[in-house]
N, C-alpha and C positions, 0 to 999 in steps of 0.2 A: 168095542172094548168096555165102554161104560155099562152097556146092557149085560155083557158077560159077567162083569164084576158084580152088578146088582143081582143077577141070578145066582151066582156063587154065594154072595152074601146072604141071599134069602134062604138058600139051602143050609148054609152054615148056621144062620140065625134060627131057623126052624129046629134043627137038631139041638142047638144049645138051649133054646127055650124049652123044648120038650124034656131034655135031661134035667134042666133046672126045675121044671114043674113036677116031674114024676119022682125024681130021686133026691132033690135038694130042698123040697118042701117050700117052693116058691108059690105065691098066689098066681092065678091065671093072668091077671093084669100085669104083674111084674114079669112073668115069662114072655108075654106079648111085647112089652116094652123092650125087653132084651132082644127079642127077634127083630124089632124095628131098628134098634140101635146098631146091631151088627150088620144088617143089610145096608143101611145108609152109610155106615162107616166104611165098609168095603168099597162102595161106590165113590165116596169122597177120597179115599186113598188112591184109587185108580185114576181119578181125574187129577189129583195133585201130582202124581208121578208123571202123567202125560204132560202136564204143564211144565214140570221141572225139566223133562227131557227136551221138549220142543221150544220152551221159552214162552213169554207172554204175548209176543207179537205174531207168532206163527198161527195161521188159521187152523182150526180143527177140521178134520175131514168129516164129511156128512155121510 
């Protein structure tokens, strides 16, 4: 689940960074930081929803 969310976030971040860099006049460094922010935020949201559904004491499957 977390890997899937990270991959989805990476794809979403790539396209948002590319659109920002090409069409919204962002610098390459700003577009790259947008890419990283989106990919890590999607992973964090997936893990937070998993913890909220299962609770803090339940073990995570490996």
